[in-house]
KERO-930748 format. One record per residue (C-alpha): residue number from 1; residue in three letters; x, y, z. Coordinates in nm, 2 decimals. Layout:
BEGIN
ATOM, resi, resn, u, v, w
ATOM, NUM, ALA, X, Y, Z
...
//
This chain:
BEGIN
ATOM, resi, resn, u, v, w
ATOM, 1, MET, 0.27, 0.85, 0.50
ATOM, 2, SER, 0.04, 0.73, 0.38
ATOM, 3, GLN, -0.27, 0.51, 0.44
ATOM, 4, GLY, -0.34, 0.21, 0.65
ATOM, 5, ASN, -0.62, 0.07, 0.47
ATOM, 6, HIS, -0.45, -0.22, 0.19
ATOM, 7, ARG, -0.23, -0.48, 0.37
ATOM, 8, THR, 0.03, -0.41, 0.01
ATOM, 9, ASN, 0.12, -0.10, 0.14
ATOM, 10, ILE, 0.20, -0.25, 0.56
ATOM, 11, GLN, 0.54, -0.52, 0.61
ATOM, 12, VAL, 0.64, -0.66, 0.96
ATOM, 13, GLY, 0.94, -0.39, 1.09
ATOM, 14, ALA, 0.74, -0.10, 0.99
ATOM, 15, GLU, 0.70, 0.18, 1.12
ATOM, 16, VAL, 0.36, 0.26, 1.18
ATOM, 17, GLU, 0.02, 0.48, 1.34
ATOM, 18, VAL, -0.20, 0.28, 1.49
ATOM, 19, VAL, -0.55, 0.37, 1.66
ATOM, 20, GLN, -0.62, 0.09, 1.95
ATOM, 21, LYS, -1.01, 0.00, 2.02
ATOM, 22, ILE, -1.01, 0.21, 2.37
ATOM, 23, HIS, -0.91, 0.51, 2.15
ATOM, 24, GLN, -1.19, 0.50, 1.83
ATOM, 25, ARG, -1.36, 0.78, 2.01
ATOM, 26, THR, -1.07, 1.03, 2.01
ATOM, 27, GLY, -0.84, 0.90, 1.77
ATOM, 28, GLU, -0.51, 0.84, 2.02
ATOM, 29, LEU, -0.25, 0.72, 1.78
ATOM, 30, THR, 0.04, 0.48, 1.87
ATOM, 31, ARG, 0.33, 0.47, 1.71
ATOM, 32, GLY, 0.54, 0.15, 1.67
ATOM, 33, LEU, 0.69, -0.07, 1.48
ATOM, 34, VAL, 0.51, -0.38, 1.33
ATOM, 35, LYS, 0.50, -0.71, 1.50
ATOM, 36, ARG, 0.26, -0.90, 1.31
ATOM, 37, ILE, -0.03, -0.87, 1.06
ATOM, 38, LEU, -0.38, -0.97, 1.12
ATOM, 39, THR, -0.63, -0.87, 0.86
ATOM, 40, LYS, -0.64, -1.19, 0.60
ATOM, 41, SER, -0.82, -0.96, 0.38
ATOM, 42, ALA, -0.61, -0.72, 0.16
ATOM, 43, SER, -0.79, -0.44, 0.25
ATOM, 44, HIS, -0.96, -0.32, 0.57
ATOM, 45, PRO, -1.24, 0.03, 0.56
ATOM, 46, HIS, -1.12, 0.18, 0.90
ATOM, 47, GLY, -0.74, -0.04, 0.82
ATOM, 48, ILE, -0.55, -0.36, 0.87
ATOM, 49, LYS, -0.51, -0.48, 1.26
ATOM, 50, VAL, -0.21, -0.53, 1.34
ATOM, 51, GLN, 0.08, -0.65, 1.65
ATOM, 52, LEU, 0.29, -0.39, 1.72
ATOM, 53, GLN, 0.66, -0.52, 1.88
ATOM, 54, SER, 0.54, -0.39, 2.20
ATOM, 55, GLY, 0.21, -0.59, 2.17
ATOM, 56, VAL, 0.00, -0.34, 2.14
ATOM, 57, VAL, -0.30, -0.41, 1.90
ATOM, 58, GLY, -0.49, -0.16, 1.67
ATOM, 59, ARG, -0.59, -0.09, 1.34
ATOM, 60, VAL, -0.29, 0.09, 1.09
ATOM, 61, LYS, -0.42, 0.48, 1.01
ATOM, 62, ASN, -0.10, 0.62, 0.89
ATOM, 63, VAL, 0.25, 0.43, 0.76
ATOM, 64, CYS, 0.52, 0.61, 0.82
ATOM, 65, LYS, 0.75, 0.64, 0.59
//
């Protein structure tokens, strides 16, 4: 698994693990497929923000291979 801090690692349709804002303290991860990439910059220290096909929005922690 690679890190989700760089936009180049993430494509629409990729399987990723994200942490939702409400789970930031616990670090609980949610797995799903990327529907939209919301972060415009090339990188972000806390992870690229994406929307999953389920509608969940969170920052990518892992990109699943």
